[in-house]
PDB file of the backbone (N, CA, C, O) and the ligand in Angstrom, with CONECT records:
HET     ZN  A 101       1
ATOM      1  N   MET A   1     107.673  90.350 103.232  1.00  0.00           N
ATOM      2  CA  MET A   1     106.836  91.293 103.963  1.00  0.00           C
ATOM      3  C   MET A   1     107.497  91.654 105.271  1.00  0.00           C
ATOM      4  O   MET A   1     107.991  90.795 106.001  1.00  0.00           O
ATOM      5  N   CYS A   2     107.497  92.941 105.553  1.00  0.00           N
ATOM      6  CA  CYS A   2     108.095  93.427 106.815  1.00  0.00           C
ATOM      7  C   CYS A   2     107.197  93.026 107.943  1.00  0.00           C
ATOM      8  O   CYS A   2     105.992  93.270 107.900  1.00  0.00           O
ATOM      9  N   ASP A   3     107.761  92.417 108.947  1.00  0.00           N
ATOM     10  CA  ASP A   3     106.949  91.871 110.052  1.00  0.00           C
ATOM     11  C   ASP A   3     106.136  92.923 110.759  1.00  0.00           C
ATOM     12  O   ASP A   3     105.010  92.653 111.178  1.00  0.00           O
ATOM     13  N   GLN A   4     106.667  94.098 110.901  1.00  0.00           N
ATOM     14  CA  GLN A   4     105.984  95.124 111.642  1.00  0.00           C
ATOM     15  C   GLN A   4     104.751  95.663 110.920  1.00  0.00           C
ATOM     16  O   GLN A   4     103.960  96.409 111.497  1.00  0.00           O
ATOM     17  N   VAL A   5     104.600  95.292 109.689  1.00  0.00           N
ATOM     18  CA  VAL A   5     103.513  95.847 108.863  1.00  0.00           C
ATOM     19  C   VAL A   5     102.152  95.410 109.348  1.00  0.00           C
ATOM     20  O   VAL A   5     101.210  96.202 109.373  1.00  0.00           O
ATOM     21  N   ILE A   6     102.046  94.151 109.734  1.00  0.00           N
ATOM     22  CA  ILE A   6     100.735  93.645 110.191  1.00  0.00           C
ATOM     23  C   ILE A   6     100.527  94.024 111.650  1.00  0.00           C
ATOM     24  O   ILE A   6     100.921  93.278 112.546  1.00  0.00           O
ATOM     25  N   SER A   7      99.928  95.144 111.888  1.00  0.00           N
ATOM     26  CA  SER A   7      99.654  95.569 113.249  1.00  0.00           C
ATOM     27  C   SER A   7      98.438  96.488 113.208  1.00  0.00           C
ATOM     28  O   SER A   7      98.000  96.917 112.141  1.00  0.00           O
ATOM     29  N   ASP A   8      97.918  96.774 114.360  1.00  0.00           N
ATOM     30  CA  ASP A   8      96.728  97.629 114.419  1.00  0.00           C
ATOM     31  C   ASP A   8      97.019  99.062 113.999  1.00  0.00           C
ATOM     32  O   ASP A   8      96.094  99.841 113.769  1.00  0.00           O
ATOM     33  N   ASP A   9      98.298  99.416 113.895  1.00  0.00           N
ATOM     34  CA  ASP A   9      98.641 100.779 113.532  1.00  0.00           C
ATOM     35  C   ASP A   9      98.463 101.038 112.057  1.00  0.00           C
ATOM     36  O   ASP A   9      98.448 102.197 111.641  1.00  0.00           O
ATOM     37  N   PHE A  10      98.329 100.022 111.262  1.00  0.00           N
ATOM     38  CA  PHE A  10      98.206 100.175 109.839  1.00  0.00           C
ATOM     39  C   PHE A  10      96.892  99.604 109.350  1.00  0.00           C
ATOM     40  O   PHE A  10      96.344  98.682 109.955  1.00  0.00           O
ATOM     41  N   ASN A  11      96.384 100.150 108.251  1.00  0.00           N
ATOM     42  CA  ASN A  11      95.202  99.573 107.632  1.00  0.00           C
ATOM     43  C   ASN A  11      95.541  98.499 106.647  1.00  0.00           C
ATOM     44  O   ASN A  11      94.952  98.384 105.572  1.00  0.00           O
ATOM     45  N   LEU A  12      96.529  97.701 107.056  1.00  0.00           N
ATOM     46  CA  LEU A  12      96.939  96.609 106.176  1.00  0.00           C
ATOM     47  C   LEU A  12      96.686  95.284 106.903  1.00  0.00           C
ATOM     48  O   LEU A  12      96.921  95.160 108.105  1.00  0.00           O
ATOM     49  N   GLU A  13      96.210  94.318 106.152  1.00  0.00           N
ATOM     50  CA  GLU A  13      95.943  93.056 106.826  1.00  0.00           C
ATOM     51  C   GLU A  13      96.253  91.851 105.936  1.00  0.00           C
ATOM     52  O   GLU A  13      96.375  91.963 104.717  1.00  0.00           O
ATOM     53  N   PHE A  14      96.374  90.710 106.585  1.00  0.00           N
ATOM     54  CA  PHE A  14      96.602  89.454 105.938  1.00  0.00           C
ATOM     55  C   PHE A  14      95.375  88.613 106.122  1.00  0.00           C
ATOM     56  O   PHE A  14      94.915  88.402 107.244  1.00  0.00           O
ATOM     57  N   ILE A  15      94.825  88.117 104.989  1.00  0.00           N
ATOM     58  CA  ILE A  15      93.607  87.296 105.078  1.00  0.00           C
ATOM     59  C   ILE A  15      94.062  85.836 104.893  1.00  0.00           C
ATOM     60  O   ILE A  15      94.316  85.394 103.773  1.00  0.00           O
ATOM     61  N   PRO A  16      94.162  85.081 106.034  1.00  0.00           N
ATOM     62  CA  PRO A  16      94.723  83.752 105.983  1.00  0.00           C
ATOM     63  C   PRO A  16      94.057  82.780 104.960  1.00  0.00           C
ATOM     64  O   PRO A  16      94.754  82.065 104.239  1.00  0.00           O
ATOM     65  N   LYS A  17      92.719  82.768 104.911  1.00  0.00           N
ATOM     66  CA  LYS A  17      92.089  81.742 104.075  1.00  0.00           C
ATOM     67  C   LYS A  17      92.363  82.016 102.587  1.00  0.00           C
ATOM     68  O   LYS A  17      92.328  81.083 101.785  1.00  0.00           O
ATOM     69  N   PHE A  18      92.630  83.250 102.206  1.00  0.00           N
ATOM     70  CA  PHE A  18      92.938  83.575 100.824  1.00  0.00           C
ATOM     71  C   PHE A  18      94.428  83.735 100.578  1.00  0.00           C
ATOM     72  O   PHE A  18      94.855  83.943  99.442  1.00  0.00           O
ATOM     73  N   ARG A  19      95.230  83.636 101.650  1.00  0.00           N
ATOM     74  CA  ARG A  19      96.686  83.946 101.590  1.00  0.00           C
ATOM     75  C   ARG A  19      96.865  85.240 100.856  1.00  0.00           C
ATOM     76  O   ARG A  19      97.618  85.313  99.885  1.00  0.00           O
ATOM     77  N   GLU A  20      96.189  86.253 101.305  1.00  0.00           N
ATOM     78  CA  GLU A  20      96.099  87.510 100.583  1.00  0.00           C
ATOM     79  C   GLU A  20      96.423  88.670 101.496  1.00  0.00           C
ATOM     80  O   GLU A  20      96.002  88.691 102.653  1.00  0.00           O
ATOM     81  N   TYR A  21      97.183  89.654 100.978  1.00  0.00           N
ATOM     82  CA  TYR A  21      97.434  90.868 101.717  1.00  0.00           C
ATOM     83  C   TYR A  21      96.593  91.978 101.100  1.00  0.00           C
ATOM     84  O   TYR A  21      96.439  92.061  99.882  1.00  0.00           O
ATOM     85  N   GLY A  22      96.055  92.824 101.966  1.00  0.00           N
ATOM     86  CA  GLY A  22      95.267  93.911 101.466  1.00  0.00           C
ATOM     87  C   GLY A  22      95.364  95.160 102.325  1.00  0.00           C
ATOM     88  O   GLY A  22      95.718  95.115 103.503  1.00  0.00           O
ATOM     89  N   ILE A  23      95.036  96.272 101.691  1.00  0.00           N
ATOM     90  CA  ILE A  23      94.968  97.569 102.412  1.00  0.00           C
ATOM     91  C   ILE A  23      93.503  97.880 102.523  1.00  0.00           C
ATOM     92  O   ILE A  23      92.779  97.884 101.527  1.00  0.00           O
ATOM     93  N   ASN A  24      93.060  98.144 103.744  1.00  0.00           N
ATOM     94  CA  ASN A  24      91.644  98.417 103.984  1.00  0.00           C
ATOM     95  C   ASN A  24      91.316  99.825 103.462  1.00  0.00           C
ATOM     96  O   ASN A  24      92.088 100.775 103.591  1.00  0.00           O
ATOM     97  N   TYR A  25      90.123  99.890 102.865  1.00  0.00           N
ATOM     98  CA  TYR A  25      89.580 101.192 102.461  1.00  0.00           C
ATOM     99  C   TYR A  25      89.132 101.930 103.698  1.00  0.00           C
ATOM    100  O   TYR A  25      88.730 101.308 104.681  1.00  0.00           O
ATOM    101  N   VAL A  26      89.193 103.236 103.666  1.00  0.00           N
ATOM    102  CA  VAL A  26      88.658 104.016 104.756  1.00  0.00           C
ATOM    103  C   VAL A  26      87.166 103.746 104.932  1.00  0.00           C
ATOM    104  O   VAL A  26      86.411 103.773 103.960  1.00  0.00           O
ATOM    105  N   GLY A  27      86.751 103.493 106.139  1.00  0.00           N
ATOM    106  CA  GLY A  27      85.344 103.165 106.391  1.00  0.00           C
ATOM    107  C   GLY A  27      85.128 101.657 106.435  1.00  0.00           C
ATOM    108  O   GLY A  27      84.079 101.193 106.883  1.00  0.00           O
ATOM    109  N   GLY A  28      86.096 100.907 105.983  1.00  0.00           N
ATOM    110  CA  GLY A  28      86.027  99.465 106.094  1.00  0.00           C
ATOM    111  C   GLY A  28      85.125  98.826 105.104  1.00  0.00           C
ATOM    112  O   GLY A  28      84.605  99.485 104.204  1.00  0.00           O
ATOM    113  N   GLY A  29      84.924  97.501 105.261  1.00  0.00           N
ATOM    114  CA  GLY A  29      84.020  96.776 104.382  1.00  0.00           C
ATOM    115  C   GLY A  29      84.688  96.195 103.149  1.00  0.00           C
ATOM    116  O   GLY A  29      84.156  95.271 102.534  1.00  0.00           O
ATOM    117  N   SER A  30      85.832  96.718 102.783  1.00  0.00           N
ATOM    118  CA  SER A  30      86.509  96.196 101.595  1.00  0.00           C
ATOM    119  C   SER A  30      88.017  96.517 101.688  1.00  0.00           C
ATOM    120  O   SER A  30      88.451  97.355 102.479  1.00  0.00           O
ATOM    121  N   TYR A  31      88.749  95.847 100.888  1.00  0.00           N
ATOM    122  CA  TYR A  31      90.209  96.131 100.863  1.00  0.00           C
ATOM    123  C   TYR A  31      90.742  95.949  99.476  1.00  0.00           C
ATOM    124  O   TYR A  31      90.164  95.255  98.640  1.00  0.00           O
ATOM    125  N   GLN A  32      91.874  96.599  99.251  1.00  0.00           N
ATOM    126  CA  GLN A  32      92.581  96.479  97.968  1.00  0.00           C
ATOM    127  C   GLN A  32      93.701  95.453  98.117  1.00  0.00           C
ATOM    128  O   GLN A  32      94.600  95.621  98.941  1.00  0.00           O
ATOM    129  N   VAL A  33      93.639  94.383  97.310  1.00  0.00           N
ATOM    130  CA  VAL A  33      94.673  93.378  97.367  1.00  0.00           C
ATOM    131  C   VAL A  33      95.985  93.943  96.854  1.00  0.00           C
ATOM    132  O   VAL A  33      96.008  94.658  95.853  1.00  0.00           O
ATOM    133  N   ILE A  34      97.068  93.628  97.530  1.00  0.00           N
ATOM    134  CA  ILE A  34      98.380  94.076  97.044  1.00  0.00           C
ATOM    135  C   ILE A  34      99.277  92.882  96.771  1.00  0.00           C
ATOM    136  O   ILE A  34      99.183  91.866  97.460  1.00  0.00           O
ATOM    137  N   ASP A  35     100.140  92.989  95.779  1.00  0.00           N
ATOM    138  CA  ASP A  35     101.050  91.916  95.400  1.00  0.00           C
ATOM    139  C   ASP A  35     102.475  92.132  95.859  1.00  0.00           C
ATOM    140  O   ASP A  35     103.291  91.210  95.844  1.00  0.00           O
ATOM    141  N   PHE A  36     102.776  93.376  96.276  1.00  0.00           N
ATOM    142  CA  PHE A  36     104.139  93.682  96.718  1.00  0.00           C
ATOM    143  C   PHE A  36     104.088  94.433  98.055  1.00  0.00           C
ATOM    144  O   PHE A  36     103.167  95.202  98.327  1.00  0.00           O
ATOM    145  N   CYS A  37     105.091  94.184  98.859  1.00  0.00           N
ATOM    146  CA  CYS A  37     105.174  94.859 100.161  1.00  0.00           C
ATOM    147  C   CYS A  37     105.352  96.385  99.899  1.00  0.00           C
ATOM    148  O   CYS A  37     106.273  96.796  99.194  1.00  0.00           O
ATOM    149  N   PRO A  38     104.461  97.196 100.476  1.00  0.00           N
ATOM    150  CA  PRO A  38     104.563  98.632 100.259  1.00  0.00           C
ATOM    151  C   PRO A  38     105.808  99.265 100.842  1.00  0.00           C
ATOM    152  O   PRO A  38     106.192 100.368 100.454  1.00  0.00           O
ATOM    153  N   TRP A  39     106.439  98.571 101.771  1.00  0.00           N
ATOM    154  CA  TRP A  39     107.617  99.140 102.474  1.00  0.00           C
ATOM    155  C   TRP A  39     108.927  98.738 101.787  1.00  0.00           C
ATOM    156  O   TRP A  39     109.780  99.588 101.533  1.00  0.00           O
ATOM    157  N   CYS A  40     109.088  97.438 101.486  1.00  0.00           N
ATOM    158  CA  CYS A  40     110.371  96.996 100.967  1.00  0.00           C
ATOM    159  C   CYS A  40     110.269  96.535  99.521  1.00  0.00           C
ATOM    160  O   CYS A  40     111.286  96.216  98.904  1.00  0.00           O
ATOM    161  N   GLY A  41     109.049  96.495  98.964  1.00  0.00           N
ATOM    162  CA  GLY A  41     108.902  96.136  97.516  1.00  0.00           C
ATOM    163  C   GLY A  41     109.000  94.661  97.224  1.00  0.00           C
ATOM    164  O   GLY A  41     108.960  94.250  96.065  1.00  0.00           O
ATOM    165  N   LYS A  42     109.129  93.842  98.285  1.00  0.00           N
ATOM    166  CA  LYS A  42     109.261  92.421  98.062  1.00  0.00           C
ATOM    167  C   LYS A  42     107.958  91.804  97.552  1.00  0.00           C
ATOM    168  O   LYS A  42     106.872  92.186  97.988  1.00  0.00           O
ATOM    169  N   LYS A  43     108.072  90.846  96.624  1.00  0.00           N
ATOM    170  CA  LYS A  43     106.901  90.155  96.095  1.00  0.00           C
ATOM    171  C   LYS A  43     106.258  89.356  97.218  1.00  0.00           C
ATOM    172  O   LYS A  43     106.932  88.625  97.943  1.00  0.00           O
ATOM    173  N   LEU A  44     104.930  89.506  97.354  1.00  0.00           N
ATOM    174  CA  LEU A  44     104.208  88.754  98.403  1.00  0.00           C
ATOM    175  C   LEU A  44     103.748  87.443  97.793  1.00  0.00           C
ATOM    176  O   LEU A  44     103.745  87.270  96.575  1.00  0.00           O
ATOM    177  N   SER A  45     103.353  86.509  98.681  1.00  0.00           N
ATOM    178  CA  SER A  45     102.813  85.237  98.178  1.00  0.00           C
ATOM    179  C   SER A  45     101.571  85.506  97.384  1.00  0.00           C
ATOM    180  O   SER A  45     100.789  86.400  97.706  1.00  0.00           O
ATOM    181  N   SER A  46     101.390  84.717  96.332  1.00  0.00           N
ATOM    182  CA  SER A  46     100.248  84.930  95.439  1.00  0.00           C
ATOM    183  C   SER A  46      98.953  84.553  96.142  1.00  0.00           C
ATOM    184  O   SER A  46      98.903  83.636  96.961  1.00  0.00           O
ATOM    185  N   SER A  47      97.937  85.273  95.804  1.00  0.00           N
ATOM    186  CA  SER A  47      96.615  85.074  96.379  1.00  0.00           C
ATOM    187  C   SER A  47      96.044  83.717  95.980  1.00  0.00           C
ATOM    188  O   SER A  47      96.189  83.293  94.833  1.00  0.00           O
ATOM    189  N   LEU A  48      95.403  83.042  96.912  1.00  0.00           N
ATOM    190  CA  LEU A  48      94.757  81.771  96.614  1.00  0.00           C
ATOM    191  C   LEU A  48      93.254  81.935  96.561  1.00  0.00           C
ATOM    192  O   LEU A  48      92.516  80.961  96.708  1.00  0.00           O
ATOM    193  N   ARG A  49      92.800  83.138  96.354  1.00  0.00           N
ATOM    194  CA  ARG A  49      91.325  83.397  96.367  1.00  0.00           C
ATOM    195  C   ARG A  49      90.611  82.522  95.309  1.00  0.00           C
ATOM    196  O   ARG A  49      89.630  81.851  95.630  1.00  0.00           O
ATOM    197  N   GLU A  50      91.085  82.526  94.084  1.00  0.00           N
ATOM    198  CA  GLU A  50      90.421  81.727  93.035  1.00  0.00           C
ATOM    199  C   GLU A  50      90.425  80.254  93.378  1.00  0.00           C
ATOM    200  O   GLU A  50      89.453  79.537  93.142  1.00  0.00           O
ATOM    201  N   VAL A  51      91.573  79.805  93.958  1.00  0.00           N
ATOM    202  CA  VAL A  51      91.629  78.366  94.324  1.00  0.00           C
ATOM    203  C   VAL A  51      90.679  78.046  95.462  1.00  0.00           C
ATOM    204  O   VAL A  51      90.113  76.955  95.535  1.00  0.00           O
ATOM    205  N   TRP A  52      90.514  79.023  96.354  1.00  0.00           N
ATOM    206  CA  TRP A  52      89.597  78.807  97.484  1.00  0.00           C
ATOM    207  C   TRP A  52      88.169  78.535  96.959  1.00  0.00           C
ATOM    208  O   TRP A  52      87.483  77.637  97.447  1.00  0.00           O
ATOM    209  N   PHE A  53      87.741  79.317  95.968  1.00  0.00           N
ATOM    210  CA  PHE A  53      86.408  79.118  95.418  1.00  0.00           C
ATOM    211  C   PHE A  53      86.354  77.800  94.596  1.00  0.00           C
ATOM    212  O   PHE A  53      85.328  77.123  94.549  1.00  0.00           O
ATOM    213  N   GLU A  54      87.455  77.478  93.975  1.00  0.00           N
ATOM    214  CA  GLU A  54      87.516  76.230  93.200  1.00  0.00           C
ATOM    215  C   GLU A  54      87.388  74.994  94.132  1.00  0.00           C
ATOM    216  O   GLU A  54      86.699  74.022  93.821  1.00  0.00           O
ATOM    217  N   VAL A  55      88.083  75.082  95.282  1.00  0.00           N
ATOM    218  CA  VAL A  55      87.977  74.018  96.277  1.00  0.00           C
ATOM    219  C   VAL A  55      86.582  73.893  96.775  1.00  0.00           C
ATOM    220  O   VAL A  55      86.055  72.787  96.898  1.00  0.00           O
ATOM    221  N   LEU A  56      85.959  75.033  97.071  1.00  0.00           N
ATOM    222  CA  LEU A  56      84.600  75.024  97.566  1.00  0.00           C
ATOM    223  C   LEU A  56      83.643  74.334  96.581  1.00  0.00           C
ATOM    224  O   LEU A  56      82.770  73.548  96.949  1.00  0.00           O
ATOM    225  N   ASP A  57      83.867  74.681  95.311  1.00  0.00           N
ATOM    226  CA  ASP A  57      83.052  74.084  94.232  1.00  0.00           C
ATOM    227  C   ASP A  57      83.222  72.564  94.190  1.00  0.00           C
ATOM    228  O   ASP A  57      82.260  71.817  94.007  1.00  0.00           O
ATOM    229  N   ARG A  58      84.475  72.128  94.364  1.00  0.00           N
ATOM    230  CA  ARG A  58      84.780  70.707  94.321  1.00  0.00           C
ATOM    231  C   ARG A  58      84.165  69.906  95.447  1.00  0.00           C
ATOM    232  O   ARG A  58      83.818  68.738  95.275  1.00  0.00           O
ATOM    233  N   ILE A  59      84.029  70.548  96.616  1.00  0.00           N
ATOM    234  CA  ILE A  59      83.444  69.831  97.724  1.00  0.00           C
ATOM    235  C   ILE A  59      81.974  70.085  97.811  1.00  0.00           C
ATOM    236  O   ILE A  59      81.323  69.720  98.790  1.00  0.00           O
ATOM    237  N   GLY A  60      81.431  70.732  96.754  1.00  0.00           N
ATOM    238  CA  GLY A  60      79.987  70.849  96.602  1.00  0.00           C
ATOM    239  C   GLY A  60      79.342  71.922  97.433  1.00  0.00           C
ATOM    240  O   GLY A  60      78.161  71.820  97.765  1.00  0.00           O
ATOM    241  N   LEU A  61      80.103  72.971  97.786  1.00  0.00           N
ATOM    242  CA  LEU A  61      79.539  73.984  98.617  1.00  0.00           C
ATOM    243  C   LEU A  61      79.477  75.338  97.888  1.00  0.00           C
ATOM    244  O   LEU A  61      80.231  75.585  96.947  1.00  0.00           O
ATOM    245  N   GLU A  62      78.581  76.188  98.334  1.00  0.00           N
ATOM    246  CA  GLU A  62      78.522  77.577  97.855  1.00  0.00           C
ATOM    247  C   GLU A  62      79.065  78.458  98.985  1.00  0.00           C
ATOM    248  O   GLU A  62      79.020  78.082 100.156  1.00  0.00           O
ATOM    249  N   PRO A  63      79.578  79.639  98.613  1.00  0.00           N
ATOM    250  CA  PRO A  63      80.155  80.545  99.624  1.00  0.00           C
ATOM    251  C   PRO A  63      79.217  80.865 100.784  1.00  0.00           C
ATOM    252  O   PRO A  63      79.679  81.160 101.887  1.00  0.00           O
ATOM    253  N   GLU A  64      77.883  80.808 100.546  1.00  0.00           N
ATOM    254  CA  GLU A  64      76.948  81.128 101.595  1.00  0.00           C
ATOM    255  C   GLU A  64      76.600  79.942 102.463  1.00  0.00           C
ATOM    256  O   GLU A  64      75.899  80.081 103.465  1.00  0.00           O
ATOM    257  N   ASP A  65      77.101  78.745 102.071  1.00  0.00           N
ATOM    258  CA  ASP A  65      76.870  77.543 102.901  1.00  0.00           C
ATOM    259  C   ASP A  65      77.748  77.585 104.167  1.00  0.00           C
ATOM    260  O   ASP A  65      78.575  78.478 104.351  1.00  0.00           O
ATOM    261  N   ASP A  66      77.527  76.572 105.033  1.00  0.00           N
ATOM    262  CA  ASP A  66      78.420  76.414 106.170  1.00  0.00           C
ATOM    263  C   ASP A  66      79.789  75.957 105.655  1.00  0.00           C
ATOM    264  O   ASP A  66      79.935  74.861 105.113  1.00  0.00           O
ATOM    265  N   ILE A  67      80.769  76.814 105.837  1.00  0.00           N
ATOM    266  CA  ILE A  67      82.125  76.502 105.310  1.00  0.00           C
ATOM    267  C   ILE A  67      82.896  75.734 106.342  1.00  0.00           C
ATOM    268  O   ILE A  67      82.927  76.135 107.505  1.00  0.00           O
ATOM    269  N   PRO A  68      83.532  74.621 105.955  1.00  0.00           N
ATOM    270  CA  PRO A  68      84.335  73.844 106.912  1.00  0.00           C
ATOM    271  C   PRO A  68      85.357  74.676 107.595  1.00  0.00           C
ATOM    272  O   PRO A  68      85.907  75.594 106.985  1.00  0.00           O
ATOM    273  N   LEU A  69      85.642  74.396 108.848  1.00  0.00           N
ATOM    274  CA  LEU A  69      86.558  75.238 109.635  1.00  0.00           C
ATOM    275  C   LEU A  69      87.906  75.441 108.957  1.00  0.00           C
ATOM    276  O   LEU A  69      88.451  76.544 108.989  1.00  0.00           O
ATOM    277  N   GLU A  70      88.466  74.362 108.327  1.00  0.00           N
ATOM    278  CA  GLU A  70      89.785  74.499 107.742  1.00  0.00           C
ATOM    279  C   GLU A  70      89.785  75.455 106.537  1.00  0.00           C
ATOM    280  O   GLU A  70      90.821  75.992 106.146  1.00  0.00           O
ATOM    281  N   MET A  71      88.561  75.652 105.951  1.00  0.00           N
ATOM    282  CA  MET A  71      88.468  76.564 104.806  1.00  0.00           C
ATOM    283  C   MET A  71      88.313  78.018 105.251  1.00  0.00           C
ATOM    284  O   MET A  71      88.369  78.944 104.442  1.00  0.00           O
ATOM    285  N   GLN A  72      88.117  78.193 106.561  1.00  0.00           N
ATOM    286  CA  GLN A  72      87.975  79.532 107.101  1.00  0.00           C
ATOM    287  C   GLN A  72      89.270  80.091 107.607  1.00  0.00           C
ATOM    288  O   GLN A  72      89.322  81.220 108.094  1.00  0.00           O
ATOM    289  N   SER A  73      90.347  79.286 107.493  1.00  0.00           N
ATOM    290  CA  SER A  73      91.646  79.746 107.960  1.00  0.00           C
ATOM    291  C   SER A  73      92.689  79.307 106.934  1.00  0.00           C
ATOM    292  O   SER A  73      92.342  78.852 105.844  1.00  0.00           O
ATOM    293  N   GLU A  74      93.940  79.441 107.281  1.00  0.00           N
ATOM    294  CA  GLU A  74      95.008  79.014 106.374  1.00  0.00           C
ATOM    295  C   GLU A  74      95.194  77.494 106.317  1.00  0.00           C
ATOM    296  O   GLU A  74      95.979  76.975 105.523  1.00  0.00           O
ATOM    297  N   ALA A  75      94.426  76.774 107.210  1.00  0.00           N
ATOM    298  CA  ALA A  75      94.623  75.340 107.343  1.00  0.00           C
ATOM    299  C   ALA A  75      94.512  74.590 105.996  1.00  0.00           C
ATOM    300  O   ALA A  75      95.273  73.656 105.743  1.00  0.00           O
ATOM    301  N   TRP A  76      93.592  74.992 105.161  1.00  0.00           N
ATOM    302  CA  TRP A  76      93.325  74.237 103.927  1.00  0.00           C
ATOM    303  C   TRP A  76      94.504  74.261 102.960  1.00  0.00           C
ATOM    304  O   TRP A  76      94.776  73.271 102.281  1.00  0.00           O
ATOM    305  N   TRP A  77      95.213  75.410 102.898  1.00  0.00           N
ATOM    306  CA  TRP A  77      96.361  75.423 101.967  1.00  0.00           C
ATOM    307  C   TRP A  77      97.657  75.044 102.668  1.00  0.00           C
ATOM    308  O   TRP A  77      98.579  74.552 102.017  1.00  0.00           O
ATOM    309  N   VAL A  78      97.753  75.256 103.959  1.00  0.00           N
ATOM    310  CA  VAL A  78      98.940  74.871 104.690  1.00  0.00           C
ATOM    311  C   VAL A  78      99.059  73.353 104.697  1.00  0.00           C
ATOM    312  O   VAL A  78     100.147  72.809 104.508  1.00  0.00           O
ATOM    313  N   ASN A  79      97.952  72.679 104.913  1.00  0.00           N
ATOM    314  CA  ASN A  79      97.928  71.215 105.032  1.00  0.00           C
ATOM    315  C   ASN A  79      97.754  70.537 103.671  1.00  0.00           C
ATOM    316  O   ASN A  79      97.896  69.320 103.554  1.00  0.00           O
ATOM    317  N   ASP A  80      97.445  71.334 102.649  1.00  0.00           N
ATOM    318  CA  ASP A  80      97.251  70.804 101.322  1.00  0.00           C
ATOM    319  C   ASP A  80      96.250  69.654 101.287  1.00  0.00           C
ATOM    320  O   ASP A  80      96.429  68.692 100.541  1.00  0.00           O
ATOM    321  N   LYS A  81      95.221  69.754 102.075  1.00  0.00           N
ATOM    322  CA  LYS A  81      94.244  68.694 102.160  1.00  0.00           C
ATOM    323  C   LYS A  81      93.535  68.458 100.823  1.00  0.00           C
ATOM    324  O   LYS A  81      93.128  67.340 100.506  1.00  0.00           O
ATOM    325  N   TYR A  82      93.401  69.517 100.062  1.00  0.00           N
ATOM    326  CA  TYR A  82      92.610  69.413  98.792  1.00  0.00           C
ATOM    327  C   TYR A  82      93.492  69.311  97.551  1.00  0.00           C
ATOM    328  O   TYR A  82      93.019  69.491  96.429  1.00  0.00           O
ATOM    329  N   LYS A  83      94.791  69.017  97.761  1.00  0.00           N
ATOM    330  CA  LYS A  83      95.692  68.824  96.630  1.00  0.00           C
ATOM    331  C   LYS A  83      95.705  70.085  95.723  1.00  0.00           C
ATOM    332  O   LYS A  83      95.300  70.059  94.561  1.00  0.00           O
ATOM    333  N   ILE A  84      96.175  71.139  96.306  1.00  0.00           N
ATOM    334  CA  ILE A  84      96.131  72.449  95.614  1.00  0.00           C
ATOM    335  C   ILE A  84      96.858  72.465  94.259  1.00  0.00           C
ATOM    336  O   ILE A  84      96.426  73.118  93.309  1.00  0.00           O
ATOM    337  N   ASP A  85      97.956  71.737  94.204  1.00  0.00           N
ATOM    338  CA  ASP A  85      98.735  71.786  92.954  1.00  0.00           C
ATOM    339  C   ASP A  85      97.876  71.408  91.740  1.00  0.00           C
ATOM    340  O   ASP A  85      97.948  72.072  90.705  1.00  0.00           O
ATOM    341  N   LYS A  86      97.077  70.363  91.856  1.00  0.00           N
ATOM    342  CA  LYS A  86      96.245  69.916  90.766  1.00  0.00           C
ATOM    343  C   LYS A  86      95.216  71.019  90.445  1.00  0.00           C
ATOM    344  O   LYS A  86      94.908  71.267  89.280  1.00  0.00           O
ATOM    345  N   LEU A  87      94.704  71.656  91.465  1.00  0.00           N
ATOM    346  CA  LEU A  87      93.732  72.722  91.269  1.00  0.00           C
ATOM    347  C   LEU A  87      94.340  73.863  90.477  1.00  0.00           C
ATOM    348  O   LEU A  87      93.714  74.443  89.590  1.00  0.00           O
ATOM    349  N   TYR A  88      95.570  74.163  90.822  1.00  0.00           N
ATOM    350  CA  TYR A  88      96.296  75.244  90.120  1.00  0.00           C
ATOM    351  C   TYR A  88      96.292  74.941  88.628  1.00  0.00           C
ATOM    352  O   TYR A  88      95.972  75.799  87.805  1.00  0.00           O
ATOM    353  N   LEU A  89      96.644  73.736  88.303  1.00  0.00           N
ATOM    354  CA  LEU A  89      96.746  73.337  86.879  1.00  0.00           C
ATOM    355  C   LEU A  89      95.397  73.514  86.216  1.00  0.00           C
ATOM    356  O   LEU A  89      95.318  74.047  85.109  1.00  0.00           O
ATOM    357  N   ASN A  90      94.346  73.083  86.865  1.00  0.00           N
ATOM    358  CA  ASN A  90      93.022  73.140  86.249  1.00  0.00           C
ATOM    359  C   ASN A  90      92.507  74.517  85.991  1.00  0.00           C
ATOM    360  O   ASN A  90      91.727  74.730  85.063  1.00  0.00           O
ATOM    361  N   ILE A  91      92.939  75.483  86.817  1.00  0.00           N
ATOM    362  CA  ILE A  91      92.440  76.822  86.587  1.00  0.00           C
ATOM    363  C   ILE A  91      93.504  77.719  85.912  1.00  0.00           C
ATOM    364  O   ILE A  91      93.328  78.928  85.761  1.00  0.00           O
ATOM    365  N   GLY A  92      94.598  77.075  85.522  1.00  0.00           N
ATOM    366  CA  GLY A  92      95.616  77.783  84.767  1.00  0.00           C
ATOM    367  C   GLY A  92      96.381  78.889  85.505  1.00  0.00           C
ATOM    368  O   GLY A  92      96.820  79.869  84.904  1.00  0.00           O
ATOM    369  N   VAL A  93      96.526  78.706  86.806  1.00  0.00           N
ATOM    370  CA  VAL A  93      97.284  79.702  87.554  1.00  0.00           C
ATOM    371  C   VAL A  93      98.749  79.548  87.318  1.00  0.00           C
ATOM    372  O   VAL A  93      99.547  80.306  87.871  1.00  0.00           O
TER     373      VAL A  93
HETATM  374 ZN    ZN A 101     108.380  94.287 103.390  1.00  0.00          ZN2+
END
């Protein structure tokens, strides 16, 4: 990913908790997930969205519950607190 891409000048953003890159729709409220950098074509890190929900399920929470702080940022996958590798295997990623 080109470093200059993530800035207020573009409607592109990185969502830390999902490790996901997206382009915002005009008007906001939603975004289109992208797998490749629109500028240089480089493959971006794979989204952890499914794993995020899997982890939530494992710790007995629903998305509308109070989500632990580390699950609201990149902390949960950076620190591998929930043993992400095993989760990957279980959901066939
Ligand atoms: Zn790039």
